[in-house]
ZAGUGU-492953 format. One record per residue (C-alpha): x, y, z; residue number from 1. Coordinates in steps of 0.05 Angstrom, whole numbers. Example, Ala and Ser with C-alpha at 12.3 -4.5 7.8 and 13.67 -1.06 7.14 Angstrom:
// residues 2
+--------+--------+--------+-----+
:   east :  north :     up :   k :
+--------+--------+--------+-----+
:    246 :    -90 :    156 :   1 :
:    273 :    -21 :    143 :   2 :
+--------+--------+--------+-----+
END
This chain:
// residues 289
+--------+--------+--------+-----+
:   east :  north :     up :   k :
+--------+--------+--------+-----+
:   1993 :    733 :  -1000 :   1 :
:   1959 :    739 :  -1063 :   2 :
:   1891 :    710 :  -1070 :   3 :
:   1874 :    695 :  -1147 :   4 :
:   1801 :    709 :  -1164 :   5 :
:   1770 :    667 :  -1219 :   6 :
:   1755 :    706 :  -1280 :   7 :
:   1685 :    704 :  -1313 :   8 :
:   1711 :    659 :  -1368 :   9 :
:   1739 :    608 :  -1316 :  10 :
:   1673 :    609 :  -1278 :  11 :
:   1629 :    591 :  -1337 :  12 :
:   1647 :    516 :  -1342 :  13 :
:   1633 :    508 :  -1268 :  14 :
:   1569 :    544 :  -1270 :  15 :
:   1546 :    500 :  -1334 :  16 :
:   1566 :    436 :  -1294 :  17 :
:   1526 :    462 :  -1232 :  18 :
:   1467 :    474 :  -1275 :  19 :
:   1471 :    411 :  -1309 :  20 :
:   1479 :    373 :  -1244 :  21 :
:   1418 :    410 :  -1218 :  22 :
:   1372 :    395 :  -1282 :  23 :
:   1397 :    319 :  -1274 :  24 :
:   1373 :    317 :  -1201 :  25 :
:   1308 :    352 :  -1215 :  26 :
:   1294 :    305 :  -1277 :  27 :
:   1315 :    241 :  -1243 :  28 :
:   1281 :    259 :  -1180 :  29 :
:   1220 :    277 :  -1215 :  30 :
:   1212 :    213 :  -1257 :  31 :
:   1224 :    169 :  -1193 :  32 :
:   1177 :    206 :  -1152 :  33 :
:   1130 :    217 :  -1205 :  34 :
:   1121 :    144 :  -1219 :  35 :
:   1106 :    130 :  -1146 :  36 :
:   1051 :    186 :  -1145 :  37 :
:   1020 :    161 :  -1213 :  38 :
:   1016 :     93 :  -1180 :  39 :
:    984 :    118 :  -1115 :  40 :
:    936 :    158 :  -1154 :  41 :
:    915 :     97 :  -1196 :  42 :
:    906 :     58 :  -1136 :  43 :
:    848 :    108 :  -1118 :  44 :
:    807 :     89 :  -1180 :  45 :
:    826 :     21 :  -1204 :  46 :
:    863 :    -41 :  -1173 :  47 :
:    877 :   -105 :  -1202 :  48 :
:    845 :   -149 :  -1149 :  49 :
:    807 :   -132 :  -1087 :  50 :
:    858 :   -125 :  -1030 :  51 :
:    829 :   -183 :   -988 :  52 :
:    823 :   -230 :  -1051 :  53 :
:    862 :   -292 :  -1033 :  54 :
:    845 :   -334 :  -1094 :  55 :
:    912 :   -330 :  -1130 :  56 :
:    945 :   -382 :  -1097 :  57 :
:   1000 :   -380 :  -1044 :  58 :
:   1066 :   -352 :  -1063 :  59 :
:   1061 :   -354 :  -1140 :  60 :
:   1114 :   -324 :  -1183 :  61 :
:   1103 :   -263 :  -1231 :  62 :
:   1058 :   -282 :  -1284 :  63 :
:   1011 :   -254 :  -1338 :  64 :
:    955 :   -259 :  -1286 :  65 :
:    994 :   -233 :  -1230 :  66 :
:   1047 :   -184 :  -1253 :  67 :
:   1083 :   -183 :  -1186 :  68 :
:   1061 :   -252 :  -1164 :  69 :
:   1024 :   -272 :  -1099 :  70 :
:   1041 :   -271 :  -1023 :  71 :
:   1034 :   -324 :   -970 :  72 :
:    962 :   -316 :   -964 :  73 :
:    951 :   -313 :  -1038 :  74 :
:    936 :   -239 :  -1046 :  75 :
:    961 :   -203 :  -1109 :  76 :
:   1026 :   -167 :  -1098 :  77 :
:   1018 :   -114 :  -1149 :  78 :
:    954 :    -95 :  -1116 :  79 :
:    989 :    -94 :  -1049 :  80 :
:   1045 :    -48 :  -1076 :  81 :
:    998 :     -1 :  -1108 :  82 :
:    959 :      5 :  -1037 :  83 :
:   1027 :     15 :  -1003 :  84 :
:   1042 :     75 :  -1048 :  85 :
:    980 :    108 :  -1036 :  86 :
:    994 :     96 :   -959 :  87 :
:   1064 :    124 :   -969 :  88 :
:   1041 :    184 :  -1001 :  89 :
:    987 :    197 :   -953 :  90 :
:   1037 :    188 :   -896 :  91 :
:   1085 :    236 :   -928 :  92 :
:   1037 :    293 :   -944 :  93 :
:    997 :    291 :   -879 :  94 :
:   1060 :    288 :   -832 :  95 :
:   1093 :    342 :   -874 :  96 :
:   1031 :    384 :   -868 :  97 :
:   1031 :    375 :   -791 :  98 :
:   1101 :    389 :   -783 :  99 :
:   1096 :    454 :   -825 : 100 :
:   1035 :    479 :   -787 : 101 :
:   1059 :    460 :   -718 : 102 :
:   1131 :    478 :   -729 : 103 :
:   1117 :    548 :   -765 : 104 :
:   1069 :    567 :   -709 : 105 :
:   1117 :    547 :   -652 : 106 :
:   1175 :    580 :   -688 : 107 :
:   1139 :    645 :   -703 : 108 :
:   1115 :    648 :   -626 : 109 :
:   1184 :    638 :   -603 : 110 :
:   1214 :    691 :   -650 : 111 :
:   1163 :    745 :   -631 : 112 :
:   1146 :    730 :   -559 : 113 :
:   1190 :    755 :   -498 : 114 :
:   1258 :    730 :   -478 : 115 :
:   1229 :    682 :   -429 : 116 :
:   1180 :    649 :   -475 : 117 :
:   1235 :    646 :   -528 : 118 :
:   1285 :    613 :   -480 : 119 :
:   1233 :    562 :   -458 : 120 :
:   1209 :    542 :   -526 : 121 :
:   1282 :    538 :   -548 : 122 :
:   1298 :    488 :   -492 : 123 :
:   1239 :    445 :   -510 : 124 :
:   1259 :    443 :   -583 : 125 :
:   1331 :    423 :   -564 : 126 :
:   1301 :    364 :   -525 : 127 :
:   1250 :    346 :   -579 : 128 :
:   1305 :    347 :   -634 : 129 :
:   1352 :    307 :   -591 : 130 :
:   1300 :    253 :   -579 : 131 :
:   1298 :    197 :   -629 : 132 :
:   1243 :    210 :   -683 : 133 :
:   1221 :    140 :   -689 : 134 :
:   1221 :    125 :   -614 : 135 :
:   1176 :    186 :   -605 : 136 :
:   1131 :    168 :   -662 : 137 :
:   1130 :     97 :   -629 : 138 :
:   1108 :    126 :   -565 : 139 :
:   1053 :    166 :   -593 : 140 :
:   1025 :    106 :   -635 : 141 :
:   1028 :     61 :   -573 : 142 :
:    989 :    113 :   -537 : 143 :
:    933 :    123 :   -593 : 144 :
:    931 :     57 :   -622 : 145 :
:    962 :     29 :   -688 : 146 :
:    928 :     63 :   -745 : 147 :
:    945 :    105 :   -804 : 148 :
:    921 :    170 :   -770 : 149 :
:    965 :    154 :   -712 : 150 :
:   1026 :    144 :   -752 : 151 :
:   1015 :    208 :   -790 : 152 :
:   1005 :    251 :   -727 : 153 :
:   1068 :    216 :   -693 : 154 :
:   1111 :    227 :   -750 : 155 :
:   1089 :    301 :   -761 : 156 :
:   1097 :    316 :   -689 : 157 :
:   1163 :    287 :   -689 : 158 :
:   1189 :    332 :   -748 : 159 :
:   1157 :    396 :   -727 : 160 :
:   1212 :    410 :   -677 : 161 :
:   1264 :    418 :   -736 : 162 :
:   1218 :    463 :   -772 : 163 :
:   1202 :    506 :   -712 : 164 :
:   1275 :    515 :   -701 : 165 :
:   1287 :    536 :   -774 : 166 :
:   1226 :    582 :   -772 : 167 :
:   1251 :    615 :   -702 : 168 :
:   1321 :    628 :   -734 : 169 :
:   1295 :    654 :   -796 : 170 :
:   1240 :    696 :   -770 : 171 :
:   1287 :    724 :   -721 : 172 :
:   1333 :    747 :   -772 : 173 :
:   1278 :    778 :   -813 : 174 :
:   1249 :    816 :   -754 : 175 :
:   1319 :    843 :   -738 : 176 :
:   1320 :    877 :   -808 : 177 :
:   1316 :    954 :   -815 : 178 :
:   1253 :    954 :   -858 : 179 :
:   1216 :    913 :   -809 : 180 :
:   1235 :    954 :   -750 : 181 :
:   1219 :   1016 :   -792 : 182 :
:   1148 :    983 :   -810 : 183 :
:   1139 :    964 :   -733 : 184 :
:   1154 :   1040 :   -716 : 185 :
:   1103 :   1060 :   -765 : 186 :
:   1048 :   1022 :   -725 : 187 :
:   1043 :    955 :   -764 : 188 :
:   1017 :    905 :   -717 : 189 :
:   1056 :    835 :   -703 : 190 :
:   1007 :    794 :   -740 : 191 :
:   1008 :    841 :   -803 : 192 :
:   1085 :    839 :   -798 : 193 :
:   1086 :    763 :   -801 : 194 :
:   1042 :    760 :   -862 : 195 :
:   1074 :    816 :   -901 : 196 :
:   1147 :    804 :   -883 : 197 :
:   1163 :    744 :   -841 : 198 :
:   1124 :    688 :   -876 : 199 :
:   1146 :    708 :   -945 : 200 :
:   1217 :    697 :   -920 : 201 :
:   1208 :    639 :   -884 : 202 :
:   1174 :    593 :   -931 : 203 :
:   1230 :    589 :   -983 : 204 :
:   1279 :    565 :   -931 : 205 :
:   1233 :    510 :   -908 : 206 :
:   1220 :    480 :   -976 : 207 :
:   1278 :    432 :   -977 : 208 :
:   1274 :    411 :   -901 : 209 :
:   1202 :    394 :   -914 : 210 :
:   1219 :    358 :   -979 : 211 :
:   1270 :    315 :   -937 : 212 :
:   1221 :    306 :   -879 : 213 :
:   1174 :    276 :   -935 : 214 :
:   1224 :    219 :   -948 : 215 :
:   1238 :    213 :   -874 : 216 :
:   1164 :    204 :   -863 : 217 :
:   1159 :    147 :   -912 : 218 :
:   1212 :    108 :   -878 : 219 :
:   1185 :    118 :   -812 : 220 :
:   1121 :     95 :   -832 : 221 :
:   1149 :     32 :   -861 : 222 :
:   1189 :     23 :   -798 : 223 :
:   1126 :     30 :   -753 : 224 :
:   1089 :    -20 :   -799 : 225 :
:   1148 :    -65 :   -799 : 226 :
:   1141 :    -75 :   -722 : 227 :
:   1063 :    -75 :   -725 : 228 :
:   1052 :     -3 :   -705 : 229 :
:   1029 :     22 :   -776 : 230 :
:    964 :     19 :   -817 : 231 :
:    932 :    -44 :   -798 : 232 :
:    902 :    -97 :   -851 : 233 :
:    872 :   -100 :   -900 : 234 :
:    913 :    -34 :   -916 : 235 :
:    979 :    -57 :   -948 : 236 :
:   1041 :    -21 :   -923 : 237 :
:   1111 :    -33 :   -957 : 238 :
:   1140 :    -40 :   -883 : 239 :
:   1084 :    -95 :   -866 : 240 :
:   1099 :   -130 :   -934 : 241 :
:   1173 :   -134 :   -917 : 242 :
:   1159 :   -162 :   -850 : 243 :
:   1111 :   -216 :   -876 : 244 :
:   1156 :   -233 :   -933 : 245 :
:   1219 :   -243 :   -889 : 246 :
:   1199 :   -315 :   -876 : 247 :
:   1187 :   -333 :   -950 : 248 :
:   1242 :   -297 :   -982 : 249 :
:   1278 :   -353 :  -1007 : 250 :
:   1213 :   -384 :  -1034 : 251 :
:   1182 :   -320 :  -1065 : 252 :
:   1237 :   -263 :  -1065 : 253 :
:   1193 :   -216 :  -1106 : 254 :
:   1149 :   -209 :  -1046 : 255 :
:   1209 :   -180 :  -1008 : 256 :
:   1250 :   -145 :  -1064 : 257 :
:   1191 :   -105 :  -1096 : 258 :
:   1168 :    -66 :  -1031 : 259 :
:   1245 :    -52 :  -1017 : 260 :
:   1254 :    -27 :  -1086 : 261 :
:   1195 :     17 :  -1084 : 262 :
:   1214 :     47 :  -1017 : 263 :
:   1287 :     61 :  -1039 : 264 :
:   1263 :     91 :  -1108 : 265 :
:   1212 :    138 :  -1067 : 266 :
:   1271 :    159 :  -1019 : 267 :
:   1322 :    174 :  -1075 : 268 :
:   1272 :    207 :  -1116 : 269 :
:   1250 :    255 :  -1059 : 270 :
:   1326 :    269 :  -1040 : 271 :
:   1343 :    285 :  -1112 : 272 :
:   1287 :    332 :  -1115 : 273 :
:   1304 :    361 :  -1049 : 274 :
:   1375 :    372 :  -1075 : 275 :
:   1354 :    405 :  -1140 : 276 :
:   1306 :    451 :  -1105 : 277 :
:   1364 :    470 :  -1056 : 278 :
:   1407 :    487 :  -1115 : 279 :
:   1353 :    529 :  -1149 : 280 :
:   1338 :    570 :  -1085 : 281 :
:   1419 :    577 :  -1070 : 282 :
:   1455 :    592 :  -1135 : 283 :
:   1512 :    615 :  -1095 : 284 :
:   1519 :    548 :  -1058 : 285 :
:   1505 :    510 :  -1123 : 286 :
:   1568 :    545 :  -1156 : 287 :
:   1610 :    528 :  -1099 : 288 :
:   1594 :    451 :  -1097 : 289 :
+--------+--------+--------+-----+
END
């Protein structure tokens, strides 16, 4: 059986299409995510109205005075959406940071420790990964109380198991390389090996999973807020805005549509960015797709 190998001329159109697809993903994802980040940053310095201001009238439609209308309590919806963007970004960044720190530390310990510790940690990671993320987050929030800090901690801990597993696998492969063995034979300590050889090879592998976890964290926070386990009032969360608007969706549809659109835009933007970053980090896989 003869296997035909594509020539360089035949591969060029495929490579160009792959590069174009990567550029589109990065641009569209960057624009969507950049808009949400800009709104979140602006909310730190200026808001159209105070979050607790209820003088706008109940369930008013969008107007020049209230760009997105008002909710059932008379609060400005655009103000609530801006605060929701800030909370979403804080949740994503905080939970990803916790997942990265905890996951990398546990993964490195499993990769560098003895066999019994590695087996024990691997079993615990299998259990943590199999446990539903949102349910684990709900248990942590119920234990510590409903707050933004509790939501960030819960989501971060729930996502750290996947990062720990990836870190363990990647670190074990790096430690098995000949140059690492030679460095260890020459007297290099474990911590120095990790700093010089393991971490530089681990971080590129974790960029895309961490970016995807950012989007998952935003969804998880919205879900917790929807059931009353997220950030308490007067902080506005997109999830709680959806919960509050479900009883008045026919009267004031913008109160339910706009938070949902922002949530979807954030997830799509983060996923497209992650997809583009994956293509950049893995050119071979990009050309195959």
